[in-house]
C-alpha positions in Angstrom: 90.0 116.4 105.1 89.7 113.7 107.7 86.5 111.8 108.0 84.9 111.9 111.4 83.8 108.5 112.8 80.3 108.3 114.4 80.1 107.7 118.1 79.8 104.1 119.4 77.1 102.9 121.8 76.5 99.7 123.6 73.4 99.2 121.5 75.6 98.2 118.6 77.4 95.4 120.4 75.1 92.6 119.1 75.2 93.9 115.6 79.0 94.1 115.6 79.3 90.5 117.0 76.9 89.5 114.2 79.2 91.0 111.5 82.6 89.7 112.5 83.0 88.2 109.1 84.3 91.5 107.5 87.3 92.5 109.7 90.3 94.5 109.1 93.3 92.3 109.5 96.9 93.2 109.4 99.0 90.2 108.5 102.8 90.4 108.5 105.5 87.9 107.6 108.9 87.7 105.9 110.1 85.0 103.6 113.3 84.5 105.5 111.7 83.3 108.8 108.8 81.6 107.1 106.1 82.6 109.6 106.4 86.0 111.3 108.9 88.7 112.2 106.8 89.4 115.3 108.4 88.0 118.5 105.7 89.3 120.9 107.8 88.8 124.0 107.1 91.8 126.1 109.2 90.9 129.1 112.1 89.2 127.3 111.8 85.8 129.1 111.7 83.8 125.8 108.0 83.0 125.9 105.6 84.7 123.5 102.9 86.7 125.3 99.2 87.5 124.5 97.7 90.9 124.3 93.9 90.9 124.5 91.4 93.8 123.9 88.2 94.2 125.8 86.8 96.8 123.5 83.3 97.1 125.1 84.3 97.5 128.7 83.1 100.3 130.9 86.1 101.9 132.7 85.6 104.5 135.3 82.0 104.9 134.4 82.9 105.5 130.7 81.0 103.4 128.2 83.0 101.6 125.5 86.2 102.9 127.1 88.0 99.6 126.6 91.1 98.1 128.2 93.9 95.8 127.3 95.3 92.7 129.2 98.7 91.3 128.7 99.1 87.6 129.7 102.7 86.4 129.9 103.6 83.1 128.4 105.2 80.2 130.3 105.9 76.5 129.9 102.3 75.9 131.2 100.7 78.4 128.9 98.7 81.5 129.8 98.2 82.1 133.5 95.7 84.6 135.1 98.3 85.2 137.9 100.6 86.6 135.3 98.2 89.0 133.6 98.3 92.8 133.6 95.4 95.0 132.9 96.0 98.4 131.3 93.6 101.2 130.6 94.0 104.9 129.7 93.7 105.6 133.4 96.8 103.4 134.2 99.6 105.6 135.7 101.9 106.7 132.9 99.5 106.2 130.1 98.7 109.5 128.3 95.1 110.8 128.6 92.2 109.3 130.5 89.5 106.8 129.7 86.5 108.2 127.8 83.2 107.2 126.2 83.7 105.4 122.9 87.5 105.5 123.1 87.6 101.7 122.6 91.2 101.6 123.8 93.0 98.7 122.0 90.6 98.3 119.2 93.7 97.6 117.1 97.1 96.6 118.4 100.5 96.1 116.9 103.1 94.1 118.9 106.6 94.8 117.6 110.0 96.0 118.8 109.6 99.6 117.8 112.7 101.1 119.5 115.1 98.3 118.7 116.0 97.4 122.3 115.2 93.7 121.9 111.9 93.8 123.8 108.5 93.8 122.1 106.5 96.9 122.5 102.7 97.3 122.1 101.1 100.1 119.9 97.5 100.5 120.9 95.0 102.5 118.9 92.1 104.3 120.6 89.2 106.1 119.0 87.5 109.2 120.2 88.8 112.8 120.2 91.9 114.0 122.0 91.0 117.1 123.9 94.4 118.7 123.4 94.1 119.2 119.6 90.8 117.7 118.5 92.6 114.8 116.7 90.4 111.8 116.0 92.1 108.8 117.5 95.5 108.2 118.9 98.3 105.5 119.0 99.8 104.9 122.4 103.1 103.0 122.7 103.5 100.8 125.8 107.1 99.9 126.1 108.4 96.4 126.6 110.2 96.0 129.9 112.0 93.3 131.9 109.3 92.2 134.4 106.5 93.1 131.9 104.7 96.1 130.4 103.3 98.8 132.6 102.2 102.3 131.8 105.6 103.6 132.7 107.0 105.9 130.0 104.1 105.3 127.7 103.7 107.9 124.9 101.4 108.8 122.1 102.9 108.7 118.6 103.0 112.4 117.6 100.3 113.5 115.2 99.3 116.8 113.6 96.4 118.8 115.1 93.0 117.7 113.8 94.5 114.5 112.3 92.8 111.2 111.7 95.1 108.9 113.6 95.7 105.1 113.7 93.4 103.9 111.0 94.7 100.8 109.1 97.8 100.5 111.3 100.2 97.9 109.9 103.8 97.0 110.8 106.6 96.0 108.5 110.2 96.7 107.6 109.4 98.6 104.3 113.0 99.9 103.7 114.9 96.8 104.8 117.0 98.5 107.4 116.1 96.1 110.2 113.8 98.5 112.0 110.1 98.2 112.3 108.0 100.8 110.5 104.3 101.7 110.9 101.8 102.4 108.2 98.6 104.3 109.3 96.5 107.4 108.9 98.2 110.3 110.6 97.0 113.6 109.1 94.1 115.7 107.8 94.6 114.7 104.2 92.3 111.7 103.7 93.9 110.7 100.4 97.2 109.9 102.1 98.5 107.7 104.8 101.9 108.0 106.5 104.7 105.5 106.8 106.5 106.1 110.1 110.0 104.6 109.8 111.8 103.2 112.8 113.5 103.1 115.1 111.0 105.1 117.2 112.3 107.3 120.0 111.1 107.1 123.6 109.1 110.2 122.8 107.1 108.2 120.2 108.6 110.0 117.2 109.8 108.0 114.2 113.2 108.4 112.6 111.5 109.8 109.4 108.1 109.9 107.7 106.8 109.3 104.2 103.4 110.2 102.8 101.7 107.7 100.4 98.6 108.5 98.4 96.7 105.4 99.1 93.2 106.6 97.9 92.4 107.6 94.3 88.6 107.5 94.7 85.9 107.5 97.4 86.5 104.2 99.1 88.0 102.8 102.3 90.8 100.4 103.3 89.1 97.3 104.8 92.2 95.1 105.2 96.0 95.3 105.0 98.9 92.8 104.9 102.7 93.1 105.0 105.3 90.6 103.9 108.2 90.0 101.5 106.1 88.8 98.6 108.7 89.1 96.0 111.6 87.6 98.0 114.0 90.6 97.8 114.5 90.8 101.5 112.3 93.9 102.0 108.7 93.7 103.2 105.9 95.0 100.9 102.5 96.4 101.8 99.1 95.3 100.5 96.0 97.4 100.9 92.5 96.3 100.1 89.5 98.5 99.5 85.7 98.6 99.7 83.0 101.1 99.1 79.4 100.8 100.2 78.3 97.3 99.3 81.1 96.3 96.9 84.8 95.4 97.0 87.2 97.4 95.0 90.3 95.3 94.7 93.7 95.9 96.3 97.1 97.5 95.7 100.6 96.2 96.3 103.2 98.7 97.3 106.7 97.2 97.0 109.2 97.9 99.6 112.6 99.4 98.5 115.8 100.5 100.2 114.4 104.0 100.3 110.9 103.0 101.5 107.6 102.1 100.0 107.1 102.5 96.3 104.5 105.1 95.4 103.2 103.4 92.2 101.2 100.3 93.2 100.4 97.1 91.4 96.8 95.8 91.2 95.6 93.0 93.5 92.4 91.1 94.0 90.0 92.0 96.8 90.3 90.5 100.2 88.1 90.5 103.3 90.7 89.2 105.6 94.4 88.4 105.4 97.3 86.5 106.8 100.9 86.1 105.6 103.5 83.4 105.8 105.8 81.4 103.5 103.6 78.3 103.7 105.6 76.2 101.2 109.1 77.6 102.3 110.1 78.6 98.8 111.6 82.0 99.9 108.5 84.1 99.0 105.9 85.2 101.5 102.4 84.0 100.5 99.1 85.9 101.0 96.2 84.1 102.5 92.8 85.9 102.0 89.1 85.4 102.6 87.4 86.4 99.4 84.2 88.4 99.1 81.4 86.4 97.5 80.8 88.1 94.1 82.7 91.2 95.4 79.6 91.9 97.5 80.6 93.1 100.9 77.1 92.8 102.3 76.9 89.1 101.4 79.7 88.1 103.8 77.4 87.5 106.8 75.5 84.8 104.9 78.5 83.5 103.0 79.8 80.0 103.7 83.3 81.4 103.3 86.2 80.8 101.0 89.9 81.1 101.7 92.2 81.8 98.7 96.0 81.7 98.9 98.1 83.7 96.4 101.6 82.3 96.5 104.5 84.7 96.4 106.8 85.0 93.4 109.5 87.3 92.0 106.8 89.8 91.0 104.7 89.5 94.1 101.5 87.5 95.0 100.9 85.3 91.9 97.7 85.5 90.0 98.3 82.0 88.5 99.7 80.0 91.4 96.8 80.0 93.8 94.8 77.6 96.0 91.2 77.9 97.0 90.0 76.1 100.2 86.5 75.8 101.7 84.9 73.5 104.2 84.0 71.3 101.2 87.7 70.8 100.4 88.8 67.3 100.9 90.2 66.8 104.5 88.6 70.0 105.9 86.2 69.2 108.7 82.6 70.3 108.4 80.7 71.5 105.3 80.2 74.8 103.6 76.9 76.2 104.9 75.1 79.5 104.7 76.6 82.0 107.3 79.6 79.9 108.3 82.0 82.7 107.3 85.0 80.3 106.9 88.0 82.7 106.9 86.4 85.4 109.0 89.7 85.4 111.0 93.1 84.3 109.8 96.5 83.8 111.5 99.6 82.0 110.5 102.2 80.1 112.5 103.9 76.7 112.7 101.7 74.7 115.1 103.3 71.3 114.6 106.9 72.3 114.5 107.6 70.8 111.0 109.1 74.0 109.7 106.1 74.9 107.5 103.7 77.6 108.7 100.0 76.5 109.2 96.9 78.7 109.0 94.3 79.1 111.7 90.9 79.9 110.1 88.2 81.4 112.2 84.8 80.1 111.2 83.0 82.9 113.0 79.4 82.0 112.0 79.7 78.2 112.5 76.7 76.6 114.1 77.5 73.8 116.6 74.4 71.6 116.5 71.4 73.9 116.9 73.5 76.7 118.4 73.9 79.4 115.8 77.0 81.5 115.5 78.7 79.5 118.2 81.9 79.7 116.2 84.8 77.4 115.5 88.5 77.4 114.4 90.0 75.2 111.6 93.7 74.6 111.4 95.0 74.1 107.8 98.5 72.5 107.5 101.4 73.9 105.5 103.8 71.8 103.6 106.1 71.5 100.6 103.3 72.2 98.2 101.7 74.9 100.4 98.4 74.8 102.3 95.9 72.0 101.7 93.0 70.4 103.5 94.9 67.3 104.3 95.1 66.7 108.1 93.0 69.8 108.9 91.6 70.0 112.4 88.6 71.8 113.8 88.0 73.0 117.4 85.1 74.6 119.2 83.7 74.8 122.7 82.1 71.4 122.5 85.4 69.8 121.5 86.5 67.3 124.2 89.1 69.0 126.4 88.0 72.6 125.6 86.4 74.2 128.6 83.0 75.7 128.4 80.0 74.9 126.3 79.2 76.1 122.8 76.3 78.6 122.9 74.6 80.7 120.3 76.4 84.0 119.7 79.7 83.0 121.4 81.6 83.6 118.1 84.5 81.3 119.2 87.2 82.2 116.7 86.1 85.8 116.5 89.8 86.5 117.0 92.7 84.1 116.4 96.5 84.0 116.7 99.1 81.3 116.4 101.8 82.1 119.1 104.4 80.0 120.8 103.2 80.8 124.3 104.7 77.7 125.8 108.2 78.1 124.3 108.4 74.6 122.9 108.9 75.6 119.2 105.3 74.9 118.3 102.8 77.7 117.9 99.8 77.5 120.2 96.3 78.5 119.1 94.9 81.5 120.9 91.2 82.0 120.2 88.8 84.6 121.4 85.1 84.4 121.8 84.0 88.0 122.4 80.3 87.0 122.5 80.8 84.5 125.3 78.1 85.0 127.9 77.5 88.5 126.5 74.0 88.7 128.0 75.1 87.8 131.5 75.8 90.5 134.1 79.0 88.8 135.3 81.0 88.2 132.1 81.5 89.2 128.5 84.0 87.4 126.4 86.8 84.9 126.9 90.0 83.7 125.4 91.4 80.1 125.1 94.9 78.7 124.4 95.1 75.3 122.8 98.7 73.9 122.7 100.5 73.1 119.5 101.9 69.6 119.2 103.2 67.2 116.5 99.7 66.7 115.2 99.0 70.4 114.9 96.9 71.7 117.8 95.5 69.7 120.7 92.7 70.4 123.1 94.6 68.5 125.8 95.9 70.9 128.5 94.0 73.8 126.9 93.3 76.7 129.2 90.7 79.6 129.2 90.8 83.1 130.5 88.0 85.5 131.1 87.7 88.9 132.9 86.5 87.4 136.2 89.7 85.3 136.3 91.8 88.5 136.4 89.6 90.8 138.3 89.0 93.0 135.3 85.7 94.7 134.3 83.5 92.0 132.9 80.0 93.3 132.1 79.7 93.1 128.3 83.4 93.7 128.1 83.7 91.9 124.7 87.0 90.4 126.1 88.7 88.7 123.1 87.4 91.3 120.7 90.9 91.6 119.3 94.3 90.0 119.9 97.6 91.9 119.6 98.7 91.6 116.0 95.3 90.3 114.9 93.6 93.6 114.3 90.3 92.2 113.5 86.8 92.7 115.0 87.6 95.9 116.9 88.1 97.7 113.5 84.4 97.0 112.7 83.2 99.8 115.0 80.9 102.0 112.9 
């Protein structure tokens, strides 16, 4: 049977912001392109675009209804004038906004129908009145001129199904079409793989059930990538139960779909995937649980561990561990920093090696607790190291705003080439920005990539007021398309 999620209230907002260090993250990459198979160009103009979730927003009087904004890339970066806001009340979008729907709490940005334009699959919680299903996945189709609600559909689901949990994208049968892994039925032990291409009715070409649970636990994180270099993406799932981590499982992709007999993996609290050393195997970057204790992550300084890909998958012997005490990494490991609370991969300096953006979600800036920061680790021939690492926060010269307690800058992170210059730009959310003010709740920044990595020069910021969207405690920047982080923490 499916497990019913408890309702969400605005009273939990502060607690959720305080626990951003244990997110669900869906990383995805292939060895052949070194960074990501996700183009994320919704309007086909050649610039990558940014999808932002405002999970806490009140829409039409509905609490925690949530909305999504899509900001289109340009040579100048993100621009409020080229931003679209979409809710469940937008014409063409199925259903209506409702209390606790949290529309967009997880988002997948991929070309689902194979037309060359990126589509956006948005997960909502709550109960569908038509069949009592818990949650839904709405596909917003990419269009020349940009995404609207036109033609939007829900991915078909059985009645009374648990829908959209753990959503992850990859090409798990190597046929060139994007597939989705997620919960999509009443049987809690199984998740579905929905194989692309998807029709404009939201239906996949075929489906596969995989028994992902063998005991009472939950998936806390996923990752997809071609870890064994065979040209087909694999799936990693990671598990927790109560206060302890329970390891992970690797499901190899094959020409007929995901294997059903997994290999054992170490636990992970967060993930990102890329071929950091360009050896032809996708590598798995993780934040590790301290002592396998999930309740210790809030106070944990944070540790990132990379498992490099090999012919048999993520290696258990070729690994690298990086903390803020690693040579070259700015700062120092301190209680509650949560180094690795968010992870995203992309080539920021254009040298051909993917880099890793690391959210330090609990970082104190001076006396301002949980102000947050982002560290950029550089990839190279030998993989990721601390050499040349950079750190950014709201008190960094050139970054607009001022670091304040509870901002959680880096609470969501993506590396995307928004400016189209061949270098990934850092997009960072601070869902706690001005959370206690009536006028605003959350913000997102874009820091351009350059030959040095990332620069604060010409950085730009975006908040709900800039685009005329609901602002009061909106938690704007709670999640970024393809990031799938803090929004999944809703209890």
